[in-house]
C-alpha positions as CSV (number, residue, x, y, z in Angstrom):
1,M,-6.3,-61.2,-10.2
2,F,-6.5,-65.0,-10.6
3,N,-9.3,-67.6,-12.4
4,S,-11.9,-68.6,-10.3
5,N,-12.9,-71.4,-12.4
6,F,-9.6,-73.0,-12.5
7,F,-9.5,-72.8,-8.0
8,Q,-13.0,-74.4,-8.0
9,K,-11.7,-77.5,-10.1
10,L,-8.7,-77.7,-8.0
11,M,-10.9,-77.6,-4.9
12,F,-13.4,-80.3,-6.0
13,H,-10.7,-82.2,-7.8
14,P,-10.8,-85.9,-6.7
15,N,-7.1,-86.4,-7.0
16,I,-5.5,-85.5,-3.3
17,K,-2.7,-84.1,-5.3
18,Y,-4.5,-81.5,-6.6
19,K,-6.1,-80.4,-3.4
20,T,-3.2,-80.2,-1.9
21,L,-1.9,-77.8,-4.4
22,F,-5.0,-75.7,-4.3
23,I,-4.4,-75.5,-0.2
24,L,-0.9,-74.3,-0.9
25,L,-1.7,-71.5,-3.3
26,L,-4.5,-70.2,-1.1
27,T,-2.0,-70.0,1.6
28,L,0.1,-68.0,-0.4
29,I,-2.2,-65.6,-1.3
30,L,-3.3,-65.1,2.0
31,L,0.1,-64.4,3.2
32,N,0.8,-61.9,0.2
33,C,-2.4,-60.1,0.8
34,N,-1.2,-59.9,4.9
35,N,2.4,-58.8,3.8
36,N,0.7,-55.9,1.6
37,Q,-1.4,-55.1,4.5
38,T,1.5,-54.8,7.1
39,E,3.5,-52.9,4.6
40,K,0.6,-50.5,4.3
41,I,0.2,-50.1,7.8
42,E,4.1,-49.5,8.5
43,N,4.1,-47.1,5.5
44,T,1.6,-44.9,7.1
45,A,2.9,-45.1,10.2
46,D,6.3,-44.1,8.9
47,S,5.1,-41.1,7.0
48,T,3.0,-39.9,10.1
49,E,6.1,-40.0,12.2
50,I,8.0,-38.4,9.4
51,T,5.1,-35.7,8.9
52,N,5.2,-35.1,12.8
53,L,9.0,-34.6,12.8
54,A,8.3,-31.9,9.6
55,L,5.7,-30.2,11.8
56,D,8.1,-29.8,14.8
57,L,10.7,-28.4,12.5
58,K,8.2,-25.8,11.1
59,S,7.1,-24.9,14.6
60,Q,11.0,-23.9,15.2
61,G,11.3,-22.0,11.9
62,L,13.3,-24.2,10.1
63,F,10.9,-24.3,6.7
64,N,13.5,-25.6,4.5
65,E,14.2,-28.8,6.7
66,S,10.6,-29.0,7.3
67,V,10.0,-29.0,3.3
68,E,12.5,-31.7,3.1
69,K,10.9,-33.9,5.5
70,L,7.5,-33.6,4.1
71,N,8.9,-34.4,0.7
72,E,9.9,-37.8,2.2
73,S,6.8,-38.0,3.9
74,L,4.7,-37.6,0.8
75,Q,6.8,-39.7,-1.6
76,V,5.7,-42.5,1.1
77,N,2.2,-41.3,1.3
78,P,1.2,-38.9,-1.5
79,N,-2.4,-37.7,-0.6
80,Q,-1.6,-36.6,3.3
81,P,-3.8,-33.7,3.7
82,K,-1.8,-32.8,7.0
83,A,1.2,-32.9,4.9
84,L,0.2,-31.3,2.1
85,Q,-0.9,-28.3,4.1
86,A,2.1,-28.2,6.1
87,R,4.5,-28.0,3.1
88,G,2.4,-25.5,1.7
89,E,2.5,-23.2,4.7
90,S,6.3,-23.6,5.0
91,L,6.6,-22.6,1.2
92,L,4.6,-20.0,1.4
93,L,6.8,-18.6,4.3
94,L,9.9,-19.3,2.5
95,G,8.3,-16.9,-0.2
96,K,7.5,-19.7,-3.0
97,P,3.8,-19.1,-3.2
98,Q,3.2,-21.0,-6.5
99,E,4.6,-24.1,-4.9
100,A,2.5,-23.3,-2.2
101,L,-0.5,-22.9,-4.2
102,N,0.0,-26.2,-5.9
103,D,-0.2,-27.9,-2.4
104,F,-3.1,-26.0,-1.1
105,N,-5.0,-27.1,-4.2
106,K,-4.6,-30.6,-4.1
107,T,-5.4,-30.5,-0.5
108,I,-8.7,-29.0,-1.4
109,E,-9.4,-31.2,-4.3
110,T,-8.5,-34.5,-2.5
111,S,-9.8,-34.1,0.6
112,T,-13.6,-34.4,0.8
113,S,-14.0,-35.1,4.2
114,L,-12.3,-32.1,6.1
115,D,-14.2,-30.5,8.6
116,N,-15.2,-26.8,8.2
117,Q,-12.5,-25.5,10.3
118,K,-9.7,-27.2,8.1
119,K,-11.6,-25.9,5.1
120,L,-11.6,-22.4,6.6
121,E,-7.6,-22.3,7.1
122,L,-7.1,-23.9,3.6
123,Y,-9.3,-20.9,2.2
124,K,-7.3,-18.5,4.0
125,L,-3.9,-20.0,3.2
126,R,-4.8,-20.3,-0.3
127,A,-6.2,-16.6,-0.4
128,Q,-2.6,-15.5,1.2
129,A,-0.6,-17.3,-1.7
130,Y,-3.0,-15.9,-4.5
131,I,-2.3,-12.2,-3.0
132,Y,1.5,-12.9,-3.0
133,L,1.1,-13.7,-6.5
134,G,-1.0,-10.5,-7.3
135,E,-4.3,-12.6,-8.0
136,N,-6.4,-10.3,-5.7
137,R,-9.9,-11.6,-7.3
138,K,-9.0,-15.1,-6.9
139,A,-8.0,-14.1,-3.4
140,I,-11.3,-12.5,-2.8
141,E,-13.1,-15.8,-4.0
142,D,-11.4,-17.6,-1.2
143,F,-12.0,-15.0,1.3
144,T,-15.7,-15.2,0.3
145,E,-15.6,-19.0,0.7
146,A,-13.8,-18.6,4.3
147,I,-16.7,-16.0,5.4
148,K,-19.4,-18.3,4.3
149,L,-17.7,-20.7,7.1
150,D,-17.2,-17.8,9.6
151,S,-19.4,-15.1,9.0
152,N,-18.6,-13.3,12.4
153,N,-14.9,-13.2,11.4
154,A,-13.7,-9.2,11.4
155,N,-10.4,-10.0,9.8
156,L,-11.6,-12.2,6.8
157,Y,-13.9,-8.9,5.8
158,S,-10.5,-6.8,6.5
159,K,-8.5,-8.8,4.5
160,R,-11.2,-9.3,1.7
161,G,-11.7,-5.4,2.1
162,K,-7.8,-4.9,1.2
163,S,-7.9,-7.1,-2.0
164,Y,-10.9,-5.2,-3.1
165,L,-8.9,-2.2,-2.6
166,E,-5.8,-3.6,-4.8
167,V,-8.4,-4.0,-7.7
168,I,-10.1,-0.6,-7.2
169,E,-13.3,-2.0,-5.8
170,L,-13.8,1.0,-3.8
171,R,-17.3,0.5,-2.7
172,L,-17.1,-3.3,-1.8
173,S,-13.7,-2.3,0.1
174,L,-15.6,-0.2,2.0
175,K,-18.2,-2.2,2.8
176,D,-16.1,-5.0,4.2
177,Y,-14.0,-2.7,6.4
178,D,-17.0,-1.3,7.8
179,Q,-18.4,-4.9,8.7
180,A,-14.9,-5.5,10.0
181,I,-15.4,-2.6,12.3
182,K,-18.7,-3.2,13.1
183,I,-17.7,-6.7,14.3
184,D,-14.6,-5.6,16.2
185,P,-14.1,-1.8,16.7
186,S,-11.1,-2.2,18.9
187,K,-8.6,-3.2,16.0
188,A,-6.6,-0.2,14.9
189,E,-5.5,-1.9,11.6
190,Y,-9.4,-1.8,10.5
191,Y,-9.4,1.8,10.8
192,A,-6.0,2.2,9.0
193,G,-7.4,-0.3,6.1
194,R,-10.3,1.9,5.9
195,G,-8.6,5.2,5.8
196,D,-6.4,3.7,2.6
197,V,-10.0,3.3,1.0
198,F,-11.1,7.0,1.8
199,T,-7.7,8.2,0.9
200,K,-8.4,6.6,-2.6
201,K,-11.7,7.8,-3.0
202,G,-10.0,11.5,-2.6
203,D,-12.0,11.7,0.8
204,Y,-9.2,12.7,2.8
205,R,-11.2,14.2,5.9
206,M,-12.4,10.9,6.3
207,A,-9.0,9.3,5.9
208,I,-7.6,11.6,8.3
209,E,-10.2,10.5,11.0
210,D,-9.9,7.0,10.7
211,Y,-6.0,7.3,10.9
212,G,-6.4,9.3,13.7
213,M,-8.7,6.6,14.9
214,A,-5.9,3.9,14.4
215,L,-3.4,5.9,16.2
216,Q,-5.7,6.4,19.1
217,L,-6.2,3.0,19.6
218,D,-2.5,2.1,18.9
219,P,0.0,4.7,18.9
220,K,2.8,2.1,18.0
221,Q,1.3,2.0,14.3
222,S,3.5,1.3,11.5
223,A,5.5,4.4,10.0
224,D,3.2,4.1,7.2
225,V,0.0,5.2,9.2
226,Y,1.8,8.2,10.3
227,Y,2.8,8.8,6.7
228,N,-0.6,8.4,5.1
229,R,-2.0,10.8,7.5
230,G,0.6,13.3,6.9
231,S,-0.2,12.8,3.0
232,A,-4.1,13.3,3.7
233,F,-3.3,16.6,5.5
234,A,-1.0,17.8,3.0
235,Q,-3.9,17.4,0.3
236,I,-6.6,19.7,2.3
237,G,-3.7,22.1,2.7
238,Q,-2.9,21.8,6.8
239,M,0.7,21.6,6.2
240,N,1.9,22.1,9.5
241,D,-0.3,18.9,10.6
242,A,1.4,17.1,7.6
243,V,5.0,17.8,8.6
244,K,4.3,16.7,12.0
245,H,2.9,13.5,10.7
246,L,5.6,13.1,8.4
247,T,8.3,13.7,11.0
248,A,6.9,11.1,13.1
249,A,6.7,8.7,10.5
250,L,10.4,9.3,10.0
251,R,11.3,8.9,13.8
252,L,9.9,5.1,13.1
253,D,11.7,4.5,9.8
254,P,14.5,7.2,10.0
255,D,16.2,5.4,6.8
256,N,13.0,5.8,4.8
257,A,14.1,8.1,1.3
258,K,10.3,7.9,0.4
259,L,9.6,9.5,3.5
260,Q,12.4,12.0,3.8
261,T,11.7,13.1,-0.1
262,Y,7.8,13.6,0.9
263,L,9.0,15.6,3.9
264,A,10.8,17.7,1.8
265,V,8.7,18.3,-1.0
266,T,6.0,19.4,1.9
267,L,8.1,21.9,3.3
268,G,9.2,23.1,-0.1
269,E,5.3,23.8,-1.0
270,M,5.4,25.6,2.7
271,G,7.8,27.6,1.3
272,N,10.5,26.6,3.7
273,Y,13.2,26.0,1.3
274,S,16.0,25.4,4.1
275,K,14.2,23.0,5.8
276,S,13.3,21.4,2.8
277,I,16.9,21.0,1.5
278,E,18.1,19.6,4.7
279,A,15.5,16.8,4.2
280,F,16.3,16.5,0.4
281,T,19.9,15.9,1.9
282,E,18.8,13.2,4.4
283,A,17.2,11.3,1.8
284,I,20.3,11.6,-0.7
285,R,22.3,10.2,2.2
286,T,19.9,7.2,2.2
287,D,19.8,6.8,-1.4
288,P,22.8,8.8,-3.1
289,K,22.7,7.2,-6.4
290,N,18.7,8.4,-7.0
291,A,19.1,11.2,-9.7
292,E,15.4,12.6,-8.8
293,L,16.6,13.6,-5.4
294,Y,19.4,15.8,-6.8
295,T,17.2,17.3,-9.5
296,D,14.4,18.1,-6.6
297,R,17.2,19.6,-4.1
298,G,18.7,21.4,-7.1
299,N,15.4,23.1,-7.7
300,T,14.8,23.8,-4.2
301,Y,17.9,25.6,-4.3
302,V,16.8,27.6,-7.4
303,F,14.0,28.7,-5.4
304,S,16.5,29.8,-2.6
305,S,18.4,32.0,-5.6
306,R,21.3,29.4,-4.3
307,Y,22.1,29.0,-8.0
308,S,25.7,27.6,-8.0
309,E,24.6,24.7,-5.6
310,A,21.4,24.1,-7.9
311,I,24.1,23.5,-10.9
312,N,26.2,21.3,-8.5
313,D,23.1,19.1,-8.0
314,F,22.0,19.2,-11.7
315,D,25.6,18.1,-12.8
316,M,25.6,15.2,-10.5
317,A,21.9,14.0,-11.4
318,I,23.1,14.1,-15.3
319,S,26.0,12.0,-14.2
320,L,23.8,9.5,-12.9
321,I,21.2,9.6,-15.6
322,D,22.7,11.3,-18.8
323,N,19.6,10.5,-21.1
324,R,17.0,12.3,-19.6
325,P,16.1,15.7,-21.4
326,E,14.6,17.4,-18.6
327,L,17.8,17.3,-16.3
328,Y,19.8,19.4,-19.1
329,A,16.8,21.7,-19.3
330,D,16.6,22.4,-15.8
331,R,20.3,22.9,-15.7
332,G,20.2,25.1,-18.6
333,L,17.3,27.3,-16.9
334,V,19.7,27.9,-14.1
335,H,22.3,28.9,-16.5
336,L,20.0,31.5,-18.2
337,L,19.0,33.0,-14.5
338,L,22.8,33.4,-14.1
339,E,23.2,35.1,-17.5
340,N,25.5,32.1,-18.6
341,Y,24.2,32.2,-22.3
342,A,26.5,29.9,-24.0
343,N,26.0,27.4,-21.1
344,A,22.5,27.4,-21.2
345,E,22.3,27.4,-25.0
346,S,24.5,24.0,-24.9
347,D,22.3,22.5,-22.1
348,F,19.3,23.2,-24.3
349,S,20.7,22.0,-27.3
350,N,21.7,18.7,-25.4
351,A,17.9,18.4,-24.3
352,L,16.4,19.0,-27.8
353,A,18.8,16.2,-29.2
354,L,17.0,13.9,-26.8
355,S,13.4,15.4,-27.1
356,P,13.5,17.1,-30.7
357,Q,9.6,18.3,-30.8
358,N,9.6,20.0,-27.3
359,H,8.3,23.8,-27.9
360,I,9.5,24.9,-24.6
361,Y,13.1,23.8,-24.8
362,Y,13.0,25.7,-28.4
363,T,11.8,28.7,-26.7
364,R,14.5,28.6,-24.0
365,R,17.2,28.1,-26.1
366,G,15.7,31.2,-28.2
367,N,16.1,33.2,-25.0
368,A,19.7,31.9,-24.7
369,R,20.7,32.8,-28.3
370,T,18.8,36.3,-27.6
371,G,21.3,36.8,-24.7
372,L,24.3,36.0,-27.2
373,K,22.5,38.4,-29.4
374,D,22.1,35.9,-32.2
375,Y,18.7,36.9,-33.3
376,Q,18.4,35.1,-36.3
377,A,19.1,31.8,-34.9
378,A,16.7,32.7,-31.6
379,I,13.9,33.5,-34.4
380,E,14.1,30.2,-35.9
381,D,14.1,28.8,-32.3
382,Y,10.9,30.5,-31.5
383,S,9.4,29.6,-34.9
384,L,10.3,26.0,-34.0
385,A,8.6,26.2,-30.9
386,I,5.3,27.4,-32.6
387,H,5.5,24.9,-35.3
388,Y,5.3,22.2,-32.4
389,N,2.8,24.0,-30.6
390,P,0.8,26.9,-32.3
391,D,-0.6,28.0,-29.2
392,F,2.3,28.8,-27.0
393,V,2.1,32.5,-26.6
394,Q,5.3,32.7,-24.9
395,A,7.2,32.0,-28.2
396,Y,4.7,34.5,-30.3
397,N,5.8,37.1,-27.7
398,N,9.3,36.7,-27.7
399,R,9.6,36.3,-31.6
400,G,7.8,39.6,-31.6
401,L,10.5,41.4,-29.3
402,L,13.3,40.2,-31.8
403,Y,11.3,41.4,-34.7
404,R,10.8,44.6,-33.1
405,N,14.5,44.7,-31.7
406,I,15.4,44.3,-35.9
407,N,12.9,46.7,-37.0
408,R,10.3,44.5,-38.3
409,F,7.7,46.1,-37.0
410,D,5.0,44.5,-38.9
411,L,5.9,41.0,-38.1
412,A,6.2,42.1,-34.3
413,L,2.9,43.4,-34.1
414,D,1.3,40.3,-35.9
415,D,3.3,38.1,-33.1
416,F,1.8,40.3,-30.4
417,S,-1.6,40.3,-31.6
418,Q,-1.7,36.4,-32.1
419,S,-0.6,36.1,-28.5
420,I,-3.6,38.2,-27.4
421,K,-5.8,36.1,-29.8
422,I,-4.5,32.8,-28.1
423,N,-4.7,34.0,-24.6
424,P,-6.7,37.2,-23.9
425,D,-5.0,37.3,-20.3
426,Y,-1.4,37.2,-21.3
427,P,-0.6,40.9,-20.0
428,Y,2.8,41.0,-21.4
429,A,1.5,40.9,-25.1
430,Y,-0.6,44.0,-24.4
431,A,2.2,45.9,-22.7
432,N,4.7,45.0,-26.0
433,R,2.1,45.9,-28.2
434,A,1.5,49.5,-26.5
435,L,5.4,49.9,-26.5
436,L,5.6,48.7,-30.3
437,N,3.0,51.2,-31.6
438,T,4.5,54.4,-29.7
439,L,8.0,53.0,-31.5
440,R,5.6,53.2,-34.4
441,G,5.1,56.9,-34.0
442,K,1.2,56.2,-32.7
443,D,0.1,59.1,-30.0
444,P,0.6,57.8,-26.7
445,T,-2.7,59.2,-25.6
446,S,-4.6,57.1,-28.4
447,L,-7.0,54.4,-27.6
448,L,-4.8,52.0,-29.7
449,I,-2.1,52.5,-27.1
450,T,-4.3,53.5,-24.0
451,Q,-6.7,50.3,-24.0
452,D,-3.6,48.2,-24.2
453,I,-2.0,49.7,-21.1
454,K,-5.1,49.7,-19.1
455,R,-5.5,46.0,-19.8
456,A,-1.8,45.0,-19.1
457,G,-2.5,46.7,-15.4
458,A,-5.7,44.9,-15.0
459,L,-3.9,41.8,-15.7
460,G,-1.4,42.7,-12.8
461,L,1.6,44.7,-14.6
462,D,2.4,48.1,-13.0
463,I,0.7,50.9,-15.3
464,S,2.8,53.6,-14.0
465,Q,5.8,51.8,-15.3
466,L,4.4,50.8,-18.5
467,T,3.3,54.5,-18.9
468,T,6.9,55.8,-18.2
469,A,8.3,53.5,-20.9
470,V,6.0,54.6,-23.4
471,Q,6.9,58.5,-22.5
472,K,10.5,57.6,-22.8
473,I,10.1,56.1,-26.3
474,K,8.1,59.2,-27.3
475,N,10.6,61.4,-26.0
476,D,13.4,59.4,-27.6
477,L,11.5,59.3,-30.8
478,E,11.2,63.4,-30.8
479,T,14.8,63.7,-29.7
480,T,15.9,61.7,-32.8
481,N,13.4,63.6,-35.3
482,Q,15.0,66.9,-33.9
483,T,18.4,65.8,-34.6
484,S,17.7,64.8,-37.8
485,T,15.9,68.2,-38.6
486,I,19.3,70.0,-37.5
487,K,20.9,68.1,-39.9
């Protein structure tokens, strides 16, 4: 800052004038140093006062105002650990995790003399910021550092266990929840968290046990715990228990469309379609723009044979989303059931325009065209279905029926036989082949026909009805032959 040789010359110069100059300069330097020191002390006092005011605002929940004051304080004194941490906490509470993370990083990097308790707080806070940002592996690292500082803290193991669950490290997650419960077996949330791990592992009975323990310790658990336990019961087929817990979840969160939908689906799986429809209706009330809900309720109406209401729901779903082929296909299937073949054909054509290689849609349009007696177009559809899925037995079987109807018995026989070759357990192909061979003039008592009838019966078809149909064909053929002879 100054030349020491120059000041030595002034100090020992024989001329009193130069000595006076030296004393004057020295006095000015000392005064400047004192002023700087005084200013630094005053700045520190000011920043501390502002920080304390900001902390008071933060304690009142005024986080934006707190951040503004902390910004002022940090402009005066940029490396205050207390202010940086407090600003990070306020930013985190304001939903700004990246900005909060920057403050926590700076606090940890610049504060070498922090005691263990402060380090512990900072690792926990930074881990929380990482979780908000979806960076669970980094959160795990910070929870691990925190556990090193406080190895008997059950909450830290629980939080790390949850992060392990998020990254599908199920063994480590389970180990952490076990440790949390070992340290403090009185916390419902630890059992609920471990229940989530068991659910992810597919160990539903253990999940049910843990969720039950959580509810026993604290019956005022969130709707999620009741929902998760209900879902686990559904997975093991205990549907009544599932409905009981899902209903309890809805009492806690009555406008949750997800819960209402899951309850509706569960009731539908139980065959309780009327209650299922009621639950879907509640879900639609909560979320009226959700096309999936109308589709699901529409399908439930189909199971209840309430076809007109089903079509109304599919109409609504299509009005909300018009580019989903399955919506047209679902409505088309209902039209098929109602024998509205023209409408069915139109719906399957719309579905195929959006999904032009779907073998099921071709097969169903073929069924609609069969109903319209447009046999050639139907055969083309079944052939396209086979082209896109050469193993789809239903398309072979249905095409075989049309070939039989137009007296192409050779092609019909090939299709029925191919169906059986692809799937030896498809009963309709055996039945149709038996009828075809009878129509071809084969003896109904021959092994060729009786074996097919027997096989169809073994696979669930009514043998008596099939035998009666075969006999009718034989009688019709004999009548036709007698008439021909008379002529």
